PDB file of N, CA, C and O in Angstrom:
ATOM      1  N   UNK A   1      16.615   6.432   8.251  1.00  0.00           N
ATOM      2  CA  UNK A   1      15.204   6.079   8.240  1.00  0.00           C
ATOM      3  C   UNK A   1      14.774   5.787   6.807  1.00  0.00           C
ATOM      4  O   UNK A   1      15.186   6.483   5.879  1.00  0.00           O
ATOM      5  N   UNK A   2      13.970   4.788   6.628  1.00  0.00           N
ATOM      6  CA  UNK A   2      13.524   4.389   5.297  1.00  0.00           C
ATOM      7  C   UNK A   2      12.548   5.416   4.725  1.00  0.00           C
ATOM      8  O   UNK A   2      11.801   6.077   5.447  1.00  0.00           O
ATOM      9  N   UNK A   3      12.588   5.516   3.420  1.00  0.00           N
ATOM     10  CA  UNK A   3      11.676   6.433   2.748  1.00  0.00           C
ATOM     11  C   UNK A   3      10.253   5.884   2.813  1.00  0.00           C
ATOM     12  O   UNK A   3      10.049   4.671   2.756  1.00  0.00           O
ATOM     13  N   UNK A   4       9.272   6.775   2.932  1.00  0.00           N
ATOM     14  CA  UNK A   4       7.890   6.317   3.009  1.00  0.00           C
ATOM     15  C   UNK A   4       7.200   6.402   1.656  1.00  0.00           C
ATOM     16  O   UNK A   4       6.003   6.133   1.560  1.00  0.00           O
ATOM     17  N   UNK A   5       7.921   6.764   0.622  1.00  0.00           N
ATOM     18  CA  UNK A   5       7.331   6.754  -0.706  1.00  0.00           C
ATOM     19  C   UNK A   5       7.223   5.314  -1.190  1.00  0.00           C
ATOM     20  O   UNK A   5       8.133   4.506  -1.002  1.00  0.00           O
ATOM     21  N   UNK A   6       6.116   5.020  -1.803  1.00  0.00           N
ATOM     22  CA  UNK A   6       5.816   3.683  -2.297  1.00  0.00           C
ATOM     23  C   UNK A   6       5.911   2.670  -1.169  1.00  0.00           C
ATOM     24  O   UNK A   6       5.674   3.010  -0.010  1.00  0.00           O
ATOM     25  N   UNK A   7       6.255   1.430  -1.495  1.00  0.00           N
ATOM     26  CA  UNK A   7       6.439   0.412  -0.468  1.00  0.00           C
ATOM     27  C   UNK A   7       7.910   0.401  -0.066  1.00  0.00           C
ATOM     28  O   UNK A   7       8.750  -0.078  -0.827  1.00  0.00           O
ATOM     29  N   UNK A   8       8.229   0.909   1.090  1.00  0.00           N
ATOM     30  CA  UNK A   8       9.566   0.855   1.681  1.00  0.00           C
ATOM     31  C   UNK A   8      10.644   1.499   0.811  1.00  0.00           C
ATOM     32  O   UNK A   8      11.817   1.151   0.940  1.00  0.00           O
ATOM     33  N   UNK A   9      10.279   2.419  -0.062  1.00  0.00           N
ATOM     34  CA  UNK A   9      11.245   3.102  -0.914  1.00  0.00           C
ATOM     35  C   UNK A   9      11.736   2.271  -2.088  1.00  0.00           C
ATOM     36  O   UNK A   9      12.758   2.603  -2.689  1.00  0.00           O
ATOM     37  N   UNK A  10      11.035   1.202  -2.423  1.00  0.00           N
ATOM     38  CA  UNK A  10      11.430   0.348  -3.543  1.00  0.00           C
ATOM     39  C   UNK A  10      11.093   1.021  -4.870  1.00  0.00           C
ATOM     40  O   UNK A  10      10.353   2.004  -4.905  1.00  0.00           O
ATOM     41  N   UNK A  11      11.634   0.491  -5.948  1.00  0.00           N
ATOM     42  CA  UNK A  11      11.348   1.057  -7.264  1.00  0.00           C
ATOM     43  C   UNK A  11       9.880   0.824  -7.631  1.00  0.00           C
ATOM     44  O   UNK A  11       9.208  -0.032  -7.056  1.00  0.00           O
ATOM     45  N   UNK A  12       9.404   1.604  -8.597  1.00  0.00           N
ATOM     46  CA  UNK A  12       7.991   1.564  -8.961  1.00  0.00           C
ATOM     47  C   UNK A  12       7.581   0.200  -9.507  1.00  0.00           C
ATOM     48  O   UNK A  12       6.511  -0.298  -9.156  1.00  0.00           O
ATOM     49  N   UNK A  13       8.389  -0.406 -10.345  1.00  0.00           N
ATOM     50  CA  UNK A  13       8.018  -1.684 -10.964  1.00  0.00           C
ATOM     51  C   UNK A  13       7.939  -2.794  -9.905  1.00  0.00           C
ATOM     52  O   UNK A  13       7.068  -3.660  -9.989  1.00  0.00           O
ATOM     53  N   UNK A  14       8.828  -2.777  -8.920  1.00  0.00           N
ATOM     54  CA  UNK A  14       8.774  -3.762  -7.835  1.00  0.00           C
ATOM     55  C   UNK A  14       7.501  -3.547  -7.019  1.00  0.00           C
ATOM     56  O   UNK A  14       6.853  -4.511  -6.613  1.00  0.00           O
ATOM     57  N   UNK A  15       7.146  -2.296  -6.781  1.00  0.00           N
ATOM     58  CA  UNK A  15       5.927  -1.995  -6.019  1.00  0.00           C
ATOM     59  C   UNK A  15       4.676  -2.424  -6.772  1.00  0.00           C
ATOM     60  O   UNK A  15       3.714  -2.878  -6.153  1.00  0.00           O
ATOM     61  N   UNK A  16       4.669  -2.290  -8.082  1.00  0.00           N
ATOM     62  CA  UNK A  16       3.520  -2.749  -8.876  1.00  0.00           C
ATOM     63  C   UNK A  16       3.394  -4.269  -8.787  1.00  0.00           C
ATOM     64  O   UNK A  16       2.290  -4.795  -8.654  1.00  0.00           O
ATOM     65  N   UNK A  17       4.518  -4.968  -8.860  1.00  0.00           N
ATOM     66  CA  UNK A  17       4.485  -6.429  -8.742  1.00  0.00           C
ATOM     67  C   UNK A  17       3.980  -6.835  -7.360  1.00  0.00           C
ATOM     68  O   UNK A  17       3.177  -7.761  -7.243  1.00  0.00           O
ATOM     69  N   UNK A  18       4.444  -6.148  -6.309  1.00  0.00           N
ATOM     70  CA  UNK A  18       3.974  -6.451  -4.957  1.00  0.00           C
ATOM     71  C   UNK A  18       2.496  -6.108  -4.790  1.00  0.00           C
ATOM     72  O   UNK A  18       1.791  -6.781  -4.038  1.00  0.00           O
ATOM     73  N   UNK A  19       2.017  -5.072  -5.479  1.00  0.00           N
ATOM     74  CA  UNK A  19       0.613  -4.685  -5.386  1.00  0.00           C
ATOM     75  C   UNK A  19      -0.294  -5.674  -6.119  1.00  0.00           C
ATOM     76  O   UNK A  19      -1.463  -5.812  -5.762  1.00  0.00           O
ATOM     77  N   UNK A  20       0.213  -6.347  -7.113  1.00  0.00           N
ATOM     78  CA  UNK A  20      -0.598  -7.305  -7.875  1.00  0.00           C
ATOM     79  C   UNK A  20      -0.832  -8.582  -7.068  1.00  0.00           C
ATOM     80  O   UNK A  20      -1.901  -9.185  -7.160  1.00  0.00           O
ATOM     81  N   UNK A  21       0.149  -8.992  -6.288  1.00  0.00           N
ATOM     82  CA  UNK A  21       0.015 -10.200  -5.470  1.00  0.00           C
ATOM     83  C   UNK A  21      -0.810  -9.847  -4.229  1.00  0.00           C
ATOM     84  O   UNK A  21      -0.396  -9.000  -3.438  1.00  0.00           O
ATOM     85  N   UNK A  22      -1.972 -10.486  -4.047  1.00  0.00           N
ATOM     86  CA  UNK A  22      -2.888 -10.070  -2.977  1.00  0.00           C
ATOM     87  C   UNK A  22      -2.296 -10.085  -1.566  1.00  0.00           C
ATOM     88  O   UNK A  22      -2.492  -9.127  -0.818  1.00  0.00           O
ATOM     89  N   UNK A  23      -1.587 -11.128  -1.189  1.00  0.00           N
ATOM     90  CA  UNK A  23      -1.070 -11.233   0.177  1.00  0.00           C
ATOM     91  C   UNK A  23      -0.036 -10.142   0.446  1.00  0.00           C
ATOM     92  O   UNK A  23      -0.085  -9.487   1.487  1.00  0.00           O
ATOM     93  N   UNK A  24       0.889  -9.945  -0.474  1.00  0.00           N
ATOM     94  CA  UNK A  24       1.916  -8.921  -0.267  1.00  0.00           C
ATOM     95  C   UNK A  24       1.317  -7.524  -0.325  1.00  0.00           C
ATOM     96  O   UNK A  24       1.791  -6.621   0.365  1.00  0.00           O
ATOM     97  N   UNK A  25       0.291  -7.333  -1.131  1.00  0.00           N
ATOM     98  CA  UNK A  25      -0.365  -6.034  -1.199  1.00  0.00           C
ATOM     99  C   UNK A  25      -1.009  -5.677   0.137  1.00  0.00           C
ATOM    100  O   UNK A  25      -0.917  -4.535   0.585  1.00  0.00           O
ATOM    101  N   UNK A  26      -1.650  -6.634   0.764  1.00  0.00           N
ATOM    102  CA  UNK A  26      -2.298  -6.389   2.050  1.00  0.00           C
ATOM    103  C   UNK A  26      -1.257  -6.118   3.137  1.00  0.00           C
ATOM    104  O   UNK A  26      -1.394  -5.168   3.907  1.00  0.00           O
ATOM    105  N   UNK A  27      -0.218  -6.951   3.198  1.00  0.00           N
ATOM    106  CA  UNK A  27       0.810  -6.783   4.223  1.00  0.00           C
ATOM    107  C   UNK A  27       1.567  -5.473   4.029  1.00  0.00           C
ATOM    108  O   UNK A  27       1.745  -4.712   4.980  1.00  0.00           O
ATOM    109  N   UNK A  28       2.015  -5.208   2.800  1.00  0.00           N
ATOM    110  CA  UNK A  28       2.756  -3.965   2.530  1.00  0.00           C
ATOM    111  C   UNK A  28       1.869  -2.741   2.729  1.00  0.00           C
ATOM    112  O   UNK A  28       2.348  -1.705   3.189  1.00  0.00           O
ATOM    113  N   UNK A  29       0.602  -2.839   2.394  1.00  0.00           N
ATOM    114  CA  UNK A  29      -0.315  -1.727   2.602  1.00  0.00           C
ATOM    115  C   UNK A  29      -0.508  -1.409   4.070  1.00  0.00           C
ATOM    116  O   UNK A  29      -0.531  -0.240   4.455  1.00  0.00           O
ATOM    117  N   UNK A  30      -0.647  -2.436   4.895  1.00  0.00           N
ATOM    118  CA  UNK A  30      -0.809  -2.233   6.336  1.00  0.00           C
ATOM    119  C   UNK A  30       0.458  -1.623   6.935  1.00  0.00           C
ATOM    120  O   UNK A  30       0.385  -0.665   7.703  1.00  0.00           O
ATOM    121  N   UNK A  31       1.611  -2.175   6.584  1.00  0.00           N
ATOM    122  CA  UNK A  31       2.880  -1.670   7.134  1.00  0.00           C
ATOM    123  C   UNK A  31       3.138  -0.234   6.686  1.00  0.00           C
ATOM    124  O   UNK A  31       3.573   0.593   7.487  1.00  0.00           O
ATOM    125  N   UNK A  32       2.875   0.070   5.418  1.00  0.00           N
ATOM    126  CA  UNK A  32       3.095   1.418   4.901  1.00  0.00           C
ATOM    127  C   UNK A  32       2.175   2.418   5.587  1.00  0.00           C
ATOM    128  O   UNK A  32       2.606   3.519   5.927  1.00  0.00           O
ATOM    129  N   UNK A  33       0.920   2.052   5.792  1.00  0.00           N
ATOM    130  CA  UNK A  33      -0.014   2.961   6.454  1.00  0.00           C
ATOM    131  C   UNK A  33       0.369   3.197   7.917  1.00  0.00           C
ATOM    132  O   UNK A  33       0.214   4.310   8.421  1.00  0.00           O
ATOM    133  N   UNK A  34       0.863   2.175   8.598  1.00  0.00           N
ATOM    134  CA  UNK A  34       1.308   2.350   9.983  1.00  0.00           C
ATOM    135  C   UNK A  34       2.556   3.231  10.025  1.00  0.00           C
ATOM    136  O   UNK A  34       2.673   4.087  10.901  1.00  0.00           O
ATOM    137  N   UNK A  35       3.493   3.032   9.087  1.00  0.00           N
ATOM    138  CA  UNK A  35       4.697   3.862   9.025  1.00  0.00           C
ATOM    139  C   UNK A  35       4.353   5.329   8.818  1.00  0.00           C
ATOM    140  O   UNK A  35       5.018   6.206   9.370  1.00  0.00           O
ATOM    141  N   UNK A  36       3.338   5.598   8.043  1.00  0.00           N
ATOM    142  CA  UNK A  36       2.935   6.978   7.770  1.00  0.00           C
ATOM    143  C   UNK A  36       2.050   7.550   8.873  1.00  0.00           C
ATOM    144  O   UNK A  36       1.684   8.724   8.821  1.00  0.00           O
ATOM    145  N   UNK A  37       1.704   6.743   9.865  1.00  0.00           N
ATOM    146  CA  UNK A  37       0.943   7.223  11.001  1.00  0.00           C
ATOM    147  C   UNK A  37      -0.558   7.161  10.838  1.00  0.00           C
ATOM    148  O   UNK A  37      -1.279   7.809  11.597  1.00  0.00           O
ATOM    149  N   UNK A  38      -1.054   6.407   9.875  1.00  0.00           N
ATOM    150  CA  UNK A  38      -2.487   6.281   9.640  1.00  0.00           C
ATOM    151  C   UNK A  38      -2.957   4.900  10.117  1.00  0.00           C
ATOM    152  O   UNK A  38      -3.157   3.985   9.318  1.00  0.00           O
ATOM    153  N   UNK A  39      -3.124   4.778  11.408  1.00  0.00           N
ATOM    154  CA  UNK A  39      -3.507   3.497  11.997  1.00  0.00           C
ATOM    155  C   UNK A  39      -4.924   3.110  11.578  1.00  0.00           C
ATOM    156  O   UNK A  39      -5.205   1.933  11.351  1.00  0.00           O
ATOM    157  N   UNK A  40      -5.814   4.093  11.474  1.00  0.00           N
ATOM    158  CA  UNK A  40      -7.174   3.798  11.030  1.00  0.00           C
ATOM    159  C   UNK A  40      -7.165   3.203   9.618  1.00  0.00           C
ATOM    160  O   UNK A  40      -7.904   2.260   9.334  1.00  0.00           O
ATOM    161  N   UNK A  41      -6.339   3.748   8.749  1.00  0.00           N
ATOM    162  CA  UNK A  41      -6.210   3.193   7.398  1.00  0.00           C
ATOM    163  C   UNK A  41      -5.684   1.776   7.422  1.00  0.00           C
ATOM    164  O   UNK A  41      -6.117   0.945   6.623  1.00  0.00           O
ATOM    165  N   UNK A  42      -4.754   1.478   8.324  1.00  0.00           N
ATOM    166  CA  UNK A  42      -4.220   0.120   8.434  1.00  0.00           C
ATOM    167  C   UNK A  42      -5.279  -0.859   8.940  1.00  0.00           C
ATOM    168  O   UNK A  42      -5.362  -1.993   8.469  1.00  0.00           O
ATOM    169  N   UNK A  43      -6.083  -0.412   9.900  1.00  0.00           N
ATOM    170  CA  UNK A  43      -7.153  -1.274  10.418  1.00  0.00           C
ATOM    171  C   UNK A  43      -8.199  -1.528   9.334  1.00  0.00           C
ATOM    172  O   UNK A  43      -8.662  -2.656   9.161  1.00  0.00           O
ATOM    173  N   UNK A  44      -8.566  -0.477   8.609  1.00  0.00           N
ATOM    174  CA  UNK A  44      -9.527  -0.657   7.516  1.00  0.00           C
ATOM    175  C   UNK A  44      -8.953  -1.535   6.412  1.00  0.00           C
ATOM    176  O   UNK A  44      -9.682  -2.307   5.790  1.00  0.00           O
ATOM    177  N   UNK A  45      -7.655  -1.421   6.166  1.00  0.00           N
ATOM    178  CA  UNK A  45      -7.015  -2.274   5.171  1.00  0.00           C
ATOM    179  C   UNK A  45      -7.105  -3.737   5.579  1.00  0.00           C
ATOM    180  O   UNK A  45      -7.282  -4.605   4.724  1.00  0.00           O
ATOM    181  N   UNK A  46      -6.987  -4.022   6.856  1.00  0.00           N
ATOM    182  CA  UNK A  46      -7.094  -5.391   7.345  1.00  0.00           C
ATOM    183  C   UNK A  46      -8.530  -5.906   7.248  1.00  0.00           C
ATOM    184  O   UNK A  46      -8.755  -7.055   6.867  1.00  0.00           O
ATOM    185  N   UNK A  47      -9.494  -5.063   7.591  1.00  0.00           N
ATOM    186  CA  UNK A  47     -10.903  -5.476   7.601  1.00  0.00           C
ATOM    187  C   UNK A  47     -11.483  -5.559   6.189  1.00  0.00           C
ATOM    188  O   UNK A  47     -12.185  -6.514   5.857  1.00  0.00           O
ATOM    189  N   UNK A  48     -11.191  -4.568   5.369  1.00  0.00           N
ATOM    190  CA  UNK A  48     -11.747  -4.477   4.013  1.00  0.00           C
ATOM    191  C   UNK A  48     -10.696  -4.833   2.967  1.00  0.00           C
ATOM    192  O   UNK A  48     -10.446  -4.058   2.044  1.00  0.00           O
ATOM    193  N   UNK A  49     -10.088  -5.996   3.110  1.00  0.00           N
ATOM    194  CA  UNK A  49      -8.972  -6.406   2.249  1.00  0.00           C
ATOM    195  C   UNK A  49      -9.264  -6.302   0.750  1.00  0.00           C
ATOM    196  O   UNK A  49      -8.456  -5.714   0.031  1.00  0.00           O
ATOM    197  N   UNK A  50     -10.373  -6.841   0.244  1.00  0.00           N
ATOM    198  CA  UNK A  50     -10.586  -6.801  -1.211  1.00  0.00           C
ATOM    199  C   UNK A  50     -10.719  -5.381  -1.766  1.00  0.00           C
ATOM    200  O   UNK A  50     -10.248  -5.096  -2.867  1.00  0.00           O
ATOM    201  N   UNK A  51     -11.352  -4.503  -1.013  1.00  0.00           N
ATOM    202  CA  UNK A  51     -11.538  -3.131  -1.492  1.00  0.00           C
ATOM    203  C   UNK A  51     -10.199  -2.405  -1.528  1.00  0.00           C
ATOM    204  O   UNK A  51      -9.883  -1.747  -2.520  1.00  0.00           O
ATOM    205  N   UNK A  52      -9.410  -2.512  -0.466  1.00  0.00           N
ATOM    206  CA  UNK A  52      -8.112  -1.847  -0.415  1.00  0.00           C
ATOM    207  C   UNK A  52      -7.131  -2.465  -1.401  1.00  0.00           C
ATOM    208  O   UNK A  52      -6.246  -1.772  -1.902  1.00  0.00           O
ATOM    209  N   UNK A  53      -7.272  -3.762  -1.692  1.00  0.00           N
ATOM    210  CA  UNK A  53      -6.423  -4.415  -2.686  1.00  0.00           C
ATOM    211  C   UNK A  53      -6.600  -3.744  -4.044  1.00  0.00           C
ATOM    212  O   UNK A  53      -5.617  -3.422  -4.713  1.00  0.00           O
ATOM    213  N   UNK A  54      -7.839  -3.536  -4.450  1.00  0.00           N
ATOM    214  CA  UNK A  54      -8.120  -2.900  -5.737  1.00  0.00           C
ATOM    215  C   UNK A  54      -7.691  -1.438  -5.725  1.00  0.00           C
ATOM    216  O   UNK A  54      -7.097  -0.960  -6.692  1.00  0.00           O
ATOM    217  N   UNK A  55      -7.982  -0.727  -4.648  1.00  0.00           N
ATOM    218  CA  UNK A  55      -7.612   0.684  -4.541  1.00  0.00           C
ATOM    219  C   UNK A  55      -6.098   0.854  -4.590  1.00  0.00           C
ATOM    220  O   UNK A  55      -5.604   1.774  -5.240  1.00  0.00           O
ATOM    221  N   UNK A  56      -5.355  -0.020  -3.911  1.00  0.00           N
ATOM    222  CA  UNK A  56      -3.898   0.082  -3.909  1.00  0.00           C
ATOM    223  C   UNK A  56      -3.316  -0.173  -5.296  1.00  0.00           C
ATOM    224  O   UNK A  56      -2.368   0.501  -5.699  1.00  0.00           O
ATOM    225  N   UNK A  57      -3.867  -1.130  -6.027  1.00  0.00           N
ATOM    226  CA  UNK A  57      -3.383  -1.387  -7.389  1.00  0.00           C
ATOM    227  C   UNK A  57      -3.634  -0.171  -8.280  1.00  0.00           C
ATOM    228  O   UNK A  57      -2.741   0.262  -9.009  1.00  0.00           O
ATOM    229  N   UNK A  58      -4.837   0.375  -8.222  1.00  0.00           N
ATOM    230  CA  UNK A  58      -5.180   1.519  -9.074  1.00  0.00           C
ATOM    231  C   UNK A  58      -4.317   2.731  -8.742  1.00  0.00           C
ATOM    232  O   UNK A  58      -3.782   3.377  -9.643  1.00  0.00           O
ATOM    233  N   UNK A  59      -4.179   3.044  -7.454  1.00  0.00           N
ATOM    234  CA  UNK A  59      -3.387   4.220  -7.090  1.00  0.00           C
ATOM    235  C   UNK A  59      -1.903   4.013  -7.363  1.00  0.00           C
ATOM    236  O   UNK A  59      -1.198   4.976  -7.665  1.00  0.00           O
ATOM    237  N   UNK A  60      -1.412   2.778  -7.265  1.00  0.00           N
ATOM    238  CA  UNK A  60      -0.009   2.511  -7.577  1.00  0.00           C
ATOM    239  C   UNK A  60       0.247   2.698  -9.065  1.00  0.00           C
ATOM    240  O   UNK A  60       1.296   3.210  -9.456  1.00  0.00           O
ATOM    241  N   UNK A  61      -0.697   2.290  -9.890  1.00  0.00           N
ATOM    242  CA  UNK A  61      -0.523   2.453 -11.335  1.00  0.00           C
ATOM    243  C   UNK A  61      -0.679   3.906 -11.776  1.00  0.00           C
ATOM    244  O   UNK A  61       0.041   4.360 -12.665  1.00  0.00           O
ATOM    245  N   UNK A  62      -1.610   4.641 -11.167  1.00  0.00           N
ATOM    246  CA  UNK A  62      -1.876   6.006 -11.608  1.00  0.00           C
ATOM    247  C   UNK A  62      -0.948   7.048 -10.986  1.00  0.00           C
ATOM    248  O   UNK A  62      -0.462   7.937 -11.686  1.00  0.00           O
ATOM    249  N   UNK A  63      -0.694   6.948  -9.674  1.00  0.00           N
ATOM    250  CA  UNK A  63       0.098   7.997  -9.029  1.00  0.00           C
ATOM    251  C   UNK A  63       1.459   7.503  -8.541  1.00  0.00           C
ATOM    252  O   UNK A  63       2.203   8.263  -7.922  1.00  0.00           O
ATOM    253  N   UNK A  64       1.791   6.244  -8.810  1.00  0.00           N
ATOM    254  CA  UNK A  64       3.065   5.630  -8.429  1.00  0.00           C
ATOM    255  C   UNK A  64       3.302   5.639  -6.919  1.00  0.00           C
ATOM    256  O   UNK A  64       4.451   5.630  -6.476  1.00  0.00           O
ATOM    257  N   UNK A  65       2.244   5.657  -6.134  1.00  0.00           N
ATOM    258  CA  UNK A  65       2.324   5.580  -4.680  1.00  0.00           C
ATOM    259  C   UNK A  65       0.921   5.251  -4.166  1.00  0.00           C
ATOM    260  O   UNK A  65      -0.070   5.605  -4.804  1.00  0.00           O
ATOM    261  N   UNK A  66       0.832   4.579  -3.020  1.00  0.00           N
ATOM    262  CA  UNK A  66      -0.495   4.381  -2.454  1.00  0.00           C
ATOM    263  C   UNK A  66      -0.878   5.670  -1.740  1.00  0.00           C
ATOM    264  O   UNK A  66      -0.126   6.184  -0.912  1.00  0.00           O
ATOM    265  N   UNK A  67      -2.034   6.173  -2.066  1.00  0.00           N
ATOM    266  CA  UNK A  67      -2.434   7.477  -1.544  1.00  0.00           C
ATOM    267  C   UNK A  67      -3.733   7.446  -0.765  1.00  0.00           C
ATOM    268  O   UNK A  67      -4.001   8.383  -0.014  1.00  0.00           O
ATOM    269  N   UNK A  68      -4.536   6.438  -0.902  1.00  0.00           N
ATOM    270  CA  UNK A  68      -5.828   6.393  -0.239  1.00  0.00           C
ATOM    271  C   UNK A  68      -5.652   5.969   1.204  1.00  0.00           C
ATOM    272  O   UNK A  68      -5.220   4.846   1.461  1.00  0.00           O
ATOM    273  N   UNK A  69      -5.976   6.838   2.158  1.00  0.00           N
ATOM    274  CA  UNK A  69      -5.819   6.625   3.596  1.00  0.00           C
ATOM    275  C   UNK A  69      -4.380   6.217   3.955  1.00  0.00           C
ATOM    276  O   UNK A  69      -4.165   5.377   4.829  1.00  0.00           O
ATOM    277  N   UNK A  70      -3.426   6.809   3.284  1.00  0.00           N
ATOM    278  CA  UNK A  70      -2.022   6.489   3.588  1.00  0.00           C
ATOM    279  C   UNK A  70      -1.200   7.743   3.706  1.00  0.00           C
ATOM    280  O   UNK A  70       0.003   7.672   3.958  1.00  0.00           O
TER     281      UNK A  70
END
């Protein structure tokens, strides 16, 4: 089973690059939240894309993992 840390268990620098690109940040954020069992977070990530995009970048840089509703 894949690790649920960061995006699919990838290295931190790859995850930061994926978090900077808006489309990949949204897709990876939705998939990661569903993998962790937070469907509400995934739905909110889809609806509130710009807010979650910024939150995911900040949390990836500060805590090296997406932590908000994930």
